[in-house]
C-alpha positions as CSV (number, residue, x, y, z in Angstrom):
1,X,127.1,96.6,-97.7
2,X,126.9,98.4,-94.8
3,X,122.7,98.1,-94.3
4,X,122.6,94.3,-95.1
5,X,125.3,93.9,-91.9
6,X,123.7,95.9,-90.2
7,X,120.1,94.4,-90.6
8,X,121.9,91.0,-90.0
9,X,123.6,92.9,-86.9
10,X,120.3,93.6,-85.4
11,X,117.9,90.5,-86.5
12,X,120.9,88.3,-84.4
13,X,120.3,90.5,-81.7
14,X,117.0,89.6,-81.6
15,X,117.7,86.3,-82.3
16,X,119.8,85.8,-78.7
17,X,117.6,88.5,-77.1
18,X,115.0,85.7,-75.2
19,X,118.9,83.7,-73.8
20,X,119.6,87.2,-72.4
21,X,116.9,87.5,-70.7
22,X,116.8,83.5,-69.4
23,X,121.1,83.7,-68.4
24,X,120.1,86.6,-67.0
25,X,117.0,85.3,-65.0
26,X,119.3,82.4,-63.5
27,X,121.8,85.0,-62.2
28,X,119.9,87.3,-60.6
29,X,117.9,84.2,-58.5
30,X,119.5,81.8,-56.4
31,X,117.3,79.2,-57.0
32,X,116.0,79.6,-61.4
33,X,113.9,77.9,-62.9
34,X,114.3,74.7,-63.7
35,X,111.9,75.0,-67.2
36,X,113.0,77.6,-68.1
37,X,114.2,78.6,-71.8
38,X,115.2,80.3,-74.6
39,X,115.1,79.7,-78.7
40,X,114.4,81.3,-81.0
41,X,111.7,81.2,-84.6
42,X,111.9,82.5,-87.7
43,X,113.1,86.8,-87.1
44,X,112.0,86.3,-82.8
45,X,113.6,85.6,-79.6
46,X,111.4,83.9,-77.4
47,X,112.1,82.6,-74.1
48,X,109.4,80.7,-71.8
49,X,109.3,78.8,-68.7
50,X,107.3,76.7,-66.7
51,X,105.9,76.3,-63.5
52,X,105.8,73.3,-61.6
53,X,105.6,74.3,-57.7
54,X,102.4,74.9,-57.5
55,X,103.3,78.6,-56.0
56,X,100.1,81.0,-55.4
57,X,100.3,84.3,-57.8
58,X,98.4,87.8,-57.8
59,X,95.6,87.7,-59.8
60,X,96.5,91.4,-61.2
61,X,93.1,91.9,-63.5
62,X,91.5,91.8,-59.9
63,X,93.4,95.0,-58.5
64,X,92.0,98.1,-57.9
65,X,94.0,100.6,-59.3
66,X,95.8,101.2,-55.8
67,X,96.5,97.6,-55.3
68,X,97.6,97.7,-59.4
69,X,100.5,100.4,-58.5
70,X,101.1,98.8,-54.8
71,X,102.6,95.7,-56.6
72,X,103.6,96.9,-59.3
73,X,106.2,99.5,-57.7
74,X,107.1,96.0,-55.6
75,X,108.0,93.8,-58.3
76,X,110.0,97.1,-59.0
77,X,111.5,97.6,-56.4
78,X,112.4,94.2,-56.0
79,X,114.0,93.5,-59.3
80,X,116.4,96.4,-58.7
81,X,117.2,95.4,-55.1
82,X,117.8,91.5,-57.8
83,X,120.1,93.7,-60.5
84,X,122.0,95.5,-57.1
85,X,123.2,92.3,-56.3
86,X,124.0,90.9,-60.0
87,X,127.5,90.8,-61.5
88,X,126.8,93.4,-63.4
89,X,125.7,96.0,-60.6
90,X,128.6,98.5,-61.5
91,X,128.0,98.2,-65.4
92,X,124.3,99.0,-64.5
93,X,125.4,102.0,-62.3
94,X,127.4,103.1,-65.4
95,X,124.1,103.9,-67.7
96,X,122.5,105.8,-65.0
97,X,125.2,108.2,-64.2
98,X,122.7,110.0,-66.5
99,X,119.8,109.1,-65.1
100,X,116.4,111.2,-67.1
101,X,118.1,109.9,-70.5
102,X,117.7,106.4,-69.1
103,X,113.8,106.7,-67.2
104,X,112.6,108.9,-70.6
105,X,114.3,105.7,-73.0
106,X,112.9,102.6,-70.0
107,X,109.5,104.8,-70.9
108,X,109.4,104.7,-74.4
109,X,110.8,101.7,-74.4
110,X,107.9,100.4,-71.9
111,X,104.9,101.4,-74.5
112,X,106.2,100.1,-77.3
113,X,106.4,96.8,-75.9
114,X,103.7,96.6,-74.9
115,X,102.3,97.6,-78.3
116,X,103.8,94.7,-79.2
117,X,102.7,92.7,-76.9
118,X,98.8,93.8,-78.2
119,X,99.8,93.0,-81.3
120,X,101.7,90.1,-80.9
121,X,98.0,88.8,-78.4
122,X,95.6,90.1,-81.6
123,X,97.1,87.3,-84.0
124,X,97.4,84.9,-81.1
125,X,94.0,85.1,-80.3
126,X,93.3,85.4,-85.0
127,X,95.0,82.4,-85.4
């Protein structure tokens, strides 16, 4: 029974991940995207957005390696500043007390997430 409840808890967390992302984005941005939402289908959680304000965007596929590094560092810095200004900043600071394990965990998560995005994209283009 414990395995079933652990599985149920994991599935519930996966289904709520999209809602968690949307809630955090609304807390971190002074003017959130009005077309922002979340839902779940099956055992997957998704969040979606549609920008209709015609803002410019950077085509990262056209950046050289140095420019891409600067771009990603800038995005990371701005995200860190936004999180620092959020109501959850003290909680995040508490988690970051032991920086090296956090760095390793975030790096592992990023690699796994990139793999999942690639697998999802392959399914999408072959659909």
